[in-house]
C-alpha positions as CSV (number, residue, x, y, z in Angstrom):
1,M,-5.8,1.6,14.8
2,T,-8.7,-0.3,13.4
3,S,-8.5,-3.9,12.3
4,M,-9.3,-2.7,8.7
5,A,-6.3,-0.3,8.9
6,N,-4.1,-3.1,10.3
7,S,-5.2,-5.5,7.5
8,L,-4.4,-2.8,4.9
9,L,-1.0,-2.3,6.3
10,L,-0.3,-6.0,6.4
11,E,-1.4,-6.3,2.8
12,L,0.9,-3.4,1.8
13,K,3.8,-5.0,3.6
14,K,3.1,-8.3,1.8
15,R,2.9,-6.6,-1.7
16,L,5.9,-4.2,-1.4
17,R,8.6,-6.7,-2.2
18,G,11.8,-6.5,-4.2
19,K,12.6,-3.3,-6.1
20,V,9.7,-0.9,-5.4
21,V,8.7,2.3,-7.3
22,I,6.1,4.5,-5.5
23,V,4.4,6.9,-7.9
24,G,2.5,9.9,-6.6
25,I,-0.2,11.2,-8.9
26,G,-2.1,14.4,-8.6
27,N,-2.2,18.2,-8.7
28,T,-0.9,19.9,-5.5
29,L,-2.8,23.0,-6.4
30,R,-6.2,21.2,-6.2
31,G,-6.6,20.4,-2.6
32,D,-6.8,16.7,-1.8
33,D,-5.9,15.8,-5.4
34,G,-2.4,16.5,-4.3
35,A,-2.3,13.5,-1.9
36,G,0.0,11.4,-4.1
37,P,2.6,14.0,-4.7
38,E,2.5,15.0,-1.0
39,L,3.2,11.4,0.1
40,I,6.2,11.3,-2.2
41,K,7.4,14.6,-0.8
42,Q,7.0,13.4,2.8
43,L,8.8,10.1,2.1
44,K,11.7,12.0,0.3
45,N,11.9,14.3,3.3
46,S,12.2,11.3,5.6
47,K,15.3,10.1,3.6
48,L,13.7,6.7,3.2
49,S,14.7,6.4,-0.5
50,T,18.3,7.5,0.1
51,L,18.6,4.8,2.8
52,N,17.3,2.0,0.6
53,S,18.5,1.3,-2.9
54,K,15.4,-0.9,-3.5
55,L,13.0,2.0,-3.3
56,S,12.4,4.8,-5.9
57,L,10.0,7.6,-5.3
58,M,8.4,9.6,-8.2
59,D,6.1,12.5,-8.3
60,V,4.5,12.5,-11.8
61,G,1.9,15.2,-11.3
62,E,-1.3,14.9,-13.3
63,V,0.4,13.1,-16.2
64,P,1.6,9.6,-15.2
65,E,1.6,8.6,-18.9
66,N,4.5,11.0,-19.5
67,Y,6.7,9.0,-17.0
68,L,6.1,5.4,-18.1
69,G,9.6,5.0,-19.6
70,K,11.3,6.4,-16.5
71,I,9.2,4.1,-14.3
72,A,10.1,1.1,-16.4
73,E,13.8,2.0,-16.4
74,H,13.9,1.2,-12.7
75,K,13.1,-2.5,-13.5
76,P,10.8,-2.7,-10.5
77,D,9.2,-5.8,-9.0
78,T,6.4,-3.7,-7.5
79,I,4.8,-0.4,-8.6
80,M,2.5,1.3,-6.2
81,L,0.6,4.3,-7.7
82,V,-0.8,6.7,-5.1
83,D,-3.7,9.0,-5.9
84,A,-6.8,10.6,-4.5
85,V,-9.8,8.3,-5.3
86,D,-13.4,8.8,-4.4
87,F,-14.6,5.3,-3.3
88,G,-17.3,6.6,-1.0
89,S,-15.6,6.2,2.3
90,P,-14.9,8.8,5.0
91,P,-12.2,11.3,4.0
92,G,-8.7,10.1,4.7
93,S,-9.6,6.4,4.3
94,V,-7.0,4.4,2.4
95,R,-7.7,1.4,0.1
96,I,-5.7,-0.8,-2.2
97,I,-7.4,-0.8,-5.6
98,E,-6.7,-3.3,-8.4
99,Q,-6.7,-2.3,-12.1
100,D,-9.7,-4.4,-12.9
101,T,-11.8,-2.9,-10.1
102,L,-10.8,0.7,-10.6
103,K,-14.0,1.8,-12.2
104,E,-16.2,0.0,-9.6
105,E,-14.0,1.2,-6.6
106,G,-14.3,4.9,-7.4
107,C,-13.3,7.8,-9.5
108,S,-9.9,9.2,-9.5
109,T,-9.6,12.5,-11.3
110,H,-7.1,10.6,-13.5
111,N,-9.3,7.5,-13.8
112,A,-8.9,6.6,-17.5
113,S,-5.2,7.4,-17.6
114,I,-4.5,5.4,-14.4
115,K,-6.2,2.3,-15.7
116,L,-4.2,2.5,-19.0
117,T,-1.0,3.4,-17.0
118,M,-1.4,0.3,-14.8
119,E,-2.0,-1.9,-17.8
120,Y,1.0,-0.6,-19.7
121,L,3.3,-0.9,-16.7
122,R,2.2,-4.4,-15.9
123,T,2.7,-5.5,-19.5
124,K,6.1,-3.6,-19.9
125,T,7.7,-4.5,-16.6
126,K,5.9,-7.7,-15.5
127,S,5.6,-6.0,-12.1
128,L,2.9,-6.2,-9.5
129,V,1.1,-2.9,-10.1
130,F,-1.7,-1.5,-7.9
131,L,-3.2,1.8,-6.8
132,L,-3.2,3.0,-3.2
133,G,-6.3,5.3,-3.1
134,I,-6.8,8.0,-0.5
135,Q,-10.4,9.1,-0.1
136,P,-10.5,12.9,-0.6
137,M,-12.9,15.4,0.9
138,K,-14.7,17.2,-1.8
139,N,-12.1,20.0,-1.8
140,L,-10.5,19.9,-5.2
141,Q,-10.6,23.6,-5.8
142,M,-7.5,25.5,-6.8
143,A,-5.0,26.4,-4.0
144,S,-7.2,25.0,-1.2
145,G,-4.5,22.7,0.3
146,L,-4.9,19.3,1.8
147,S,-7.8,18.6,4.1
148,E,-6.9,17.5,7.6
149,P,-8.2,13.9,7.2
150,V,-6.0,13.4,4.0
151,R,-3.0,15.0,5.7
152,Q,-3.4,12.6,8.6
153,A,-3.7,9.6,6.2
154,I,-0.5,10.7,4.5
155,K,1.2,10.9,8.0
156,R,0.0,7.3,8.8
157,I,1.3,5.9,5.5
158,E,4.6,7.7,5.9
159,R,5.0,6.4,9.4
160,F,4.2,2.9,8.3
161,F,6.8,3.0,5.5
162,N,9.5,4.4,7.8
163,E,8.8,1.8,10.5
164,H,7.8,-1.4,8.6
165,I,8.4,-1.6,4.9
166,F,12.1,-2.5,4.8
167,P,12.8,-3.7,8.4
168,G,15.7,-5.9,7.4
169,D,17.6,-3.2,5.6
170,S,20.7,-2.8,7.8
171,S,21.5,0.6,6.4
172,L,18.1,1.8,7.3
173,E,18.4,0.4,10.8
174,S,21.8,1.9,11.3
175,A,20.5,5.3,10.2
176,R,17.7,5.2,12.7
177,K,20.2,4.6,15.5
178,L,22.2,7.8,14.6
């Protein structure tokens, strides 16, 4: 793992404190645009959220603005949005993107709504809100599936969450030993 990847993972670990809501954004029928929902699906399949009451996982498809009330109901300390974002790096690269740099960092297919979503959630919940962007290949055509670099990025993120995000949670540790 590169030092940049290690620093990203350390930064995520530092940010994901308290009650966390992870929100997957995207269209699973449009290739790499489905990265956010696919991560949510993988994390749910790993049973991470059922083992930790501080973690909520939500797939909001292409319309995060329709789920603002449900996200706020969780009363989170941290909200991490996950979406495919073109920030000019190799496919499968992952980057933390702040609301105020969203336009400069790249273009999500949901760019305008993500910026507004982040602002609303920050104001409404007083939470730390940020975007975890996954660099797509240029395959956003209908029914093309995820590219291999994006699929591998999702696996790396899922592994990190399962191994490092809530290491002190005794119910999670007990479940791992079963």
